[in-house]
N, C-alpha and C positions, 0 to 999 in steps of 0.2 A: 504494500500500500504506500503511495507517494506521500511525502510529508504535506500537511495542510499549510497553505500559505495564509498569512493574515489578510483580512479584508482590506481592500484599497481604501486609503483615507478619502473621505468625501471632500470635494473642493469647497473651500470657504467662499461665501458670496461677497460681493462688493458691499462696501459700507453705505452706499447711497441707497435711500429708500426707493424701491421699484426697479432697481437695476438687477438684471438676471445674469450678468456675466460673472465669471469666477474672479476671485481676488488675485491680483498680480503682485502688487508691492504696497506695503504700508497699509493694507486693508482695503485698497481700492483696485478696481479693474484698470486695464491699460488706459482707457479713455478718460476715466475720472482722475487717474493719477496724473495724466498730462494736464488736465484742467487745473488740478491742485498746484502743479508746478508753475503754470502760467499765472494763476492768481497770486502765488507767493512771490514770483518775480516782479509783478507789477504793483505789489503792495495792496492787493484786494482780497487777501485770504480771509475767508469767513472764520470766525472764532470757533465754530463747531467742527471744522474740518481739521481734526487732529490726526497724528500718526497712529497707526494700529487701532483704528476705530472698529467697533464690533459691527458685524453684518447687519445691514438694513437699519441703521440708527441715525443717519444724517440726511437732512433734506437736500435736494439738488439745488444748486445755485445756477441761475440763468444769467449769463453775462450779456451786457448790451452789445449790439453789433455796431460796427463803424467807429468813427472817431468822436470823441467828446467835443461838443461845441465850445469854442473859445468864449471866455467871459467878456472880453473886450471887442468881440466881433460886432460890426455894424450890420444892419439888415441890408441885403443886396438892393442896389438902385433899380428902379423900374426901367424896363427896356423902352427905347423910343418907339413910337408907333410906326408901323410898316405902311408905306404908301401903296396905293392901289396900282400905280404904274411901275413897271420895272425900271431900274436905274442902269440899263445897259442899252447898247445900240445894236441893231440887227441890220445887216446888209441885205437889201433886197435887190435883185437883179433888175436894172432898168428903172428903178424908182427915183423920184426926186426927193432929195434929202430935206430935212427940216430947216437947214441953213440956206436953202435956195440952190445948192449945188445939184446939178442934174447929171445924169449919165449912169452907166453901170458901176455898181460898187459904192455909190454914195450912201452914207449911213442914214438910216431912217429910225426914229424912235419906235420901240417895239409896241408901245401902248397905242399909237396913233394908226389909223387905217391908211393904207396906201392910196395916194391920190391917183385916180384913174379917169382920164377924160373920156374914155370909150365906155359907154354904158352897157351895151349888149354883148353877148357872146359872139354874135355874128361879126360885129365891128372889130372886136379883138382878134378874131380869126383872120379877117381880111388884112388887118394891120400886120399881123405876124407873117402872113404869106407875102406881103409886099416887102417886108424887111429881108426875107429869105431869098427873094428873087433877084 
């Protein structure tokens, strides 16, 4: 008959209430131990988070996310209103520019319609055919 082995020791639970992970170091699981180290390094260690705490005896501490707002920070200035017309120039082929310059490639404001002396499609088609001829 082989010798009987002693039963395996049960894993001790983490000290934080509700945590189901096994204890890793100083009574805490790996995640809560890292959290304890972070709190100790930044001077925010909760008084209840002691070394070798008993399983399921400590409340979890929720740390704030992001940076702490500066005390001397002024509120941000309001943004200037956005105009309805864009502040850029668009080149339109054959258009007369706003400054009176005519010819291909003259800049035209993007918000203004292109001045076209020919009203109908038929007249525009005739003018194009005459330019190509």
